[in-house]
N, C-alpha and C positions, 0 to 999 in steps of 0.2 A: 574539513572534518576535525572534530576534537577528539582527545583521548577518551577511551571507553573505561568507565569504572566497573567494579565488580557487580553492581546492581543494574547495569544497563545491558541491553542486548546487542550482541555482535555475533550473528549466526550466518554460517555458510552451509548450504544444503543443496540437494538436487531438487530441481523444479518438479513438483508433483502435486496431485490434486489435494492432498491433505495438508500441505504446507500452510495455507492461509488459516485454516482452523487451528492448527497447533500454535501458530504465531499469535493469533488473537488471544489464546489462553495465556501465553507468556506475557503479552502486552498488558492484559488486564491484571495479572499478578503484579507487574511492575507498578502500574498506576495505583493499585491498592497500597503497595508499600510506600509510594510517594505521597499518599493521601490526596490523590487526584482522580478518584473514582468518578467524579462528576463529568469528566470528559471521556470516559471509557467507551461509551456508545459511538460517539463521533470518531474517536481515534481508531476503534476497531473497524468501523466502516471504511475509513481511509486506508487502513492497513490491508483490508481485504481487497480493495480495488487495485492498489499498487502491486501486491503480491500475486494476485491472480493474473494481472497483465504480464508480469515478468514470467510467470510459469507458462502462460500461453505463447509468449514470444520465444522461449527457449526450453521447450519440453525436454525433460531428462538431463538437462545441462545444469551446471552449478549457478545458483543465485546467491546473493548476499543481502542480509537484512540488518539494519542498525536502528536501534531505538534508544534515544538519549534524552535525558532530562536536561533542560537549559534553564536559565534564571526565570523566564516568564513564558516559556513554551516547552513543548516536547517536539523532538525532531525524529522523523521516521524517514529512512532512506532505503530504497530497494535497488540493488544493482543486478543487471543481467547483461549477457554478452552480445545481445542483438544490436545491430547497427540501426534498426528501424526505430524511429522516434515515435513517441506516443502521439496519437491523433485524437483530437476532440471531435467526435462526430456530432452532427446536428441531432438535437433531441427531437424525437418524433412522437406524437401522441399515438397510442395504440389502442385498438379495440381487442377484446378477448379473442376474436377470430384471427387477428394478426399475429398472435404469439406462436412461436415455434418452441414447443415444450419438450422436444426431443432431448435426450441426455447431453448430447454434444453442443446444443444451442440453448439450453434452458436458461442460462444466465447471460444471454447475449441478445436481449430484446429491448431495443430502444436507445442505447447509447447514453445512458444517464451517468455512468461511472465517473469519468473525469470531470464533467461539470459539477457533480456532487463534491468531488475533492476540492475543486476551486472554490465552491461555496462554503465549505466547512473549514478549510485550512486558512490560517492567517497569512501564509505564504506557501508557494509550491513552485516546482520547476523541474528541469531536467538538465543534466550536465554530462556531456560525452566524456569518455575515459579512453586512455591509450593503453594498449594498442587497439582495443575494441570495446564496445559496450557503452553503458550509460548508467548513471544514478538517476532515478526518479525519486523526488523527495517532497515532503510536506512538513510544515510546522503548524502545530495547533496550539492556540493560547491555553495556558495552564491555569487560568483563573487568577485570583488575587492571593 
């Protein structure tokens, strides 16, 4: 990881339901400042997936989010203390009757999250940390 400058994000917070929404706002603000608004939608989609997964893996515990501008990409990393590695589930086609729209499962219908991250990001991965936890990260092309 590289040094963080004043206009990049380096946030540590408790895993909670509102974290992804708050971080999307901060990421969009940074992308606007960097004149990279054309990648805001894709970047916010990836951020939501990675942050929500970290919050689900470690509810009420501390997570860490980094968002950094690089020469031709933006880097987004999310750390959580869980030893469980991300699992790419098989994508399954759903009919409306198959959906579980209860509040606890509303956003867990179909397993599209990590495959979307793989499709959108120019590079992505996971790296274990010691003594515990992992960084899940993605790089998105920042245009020309």
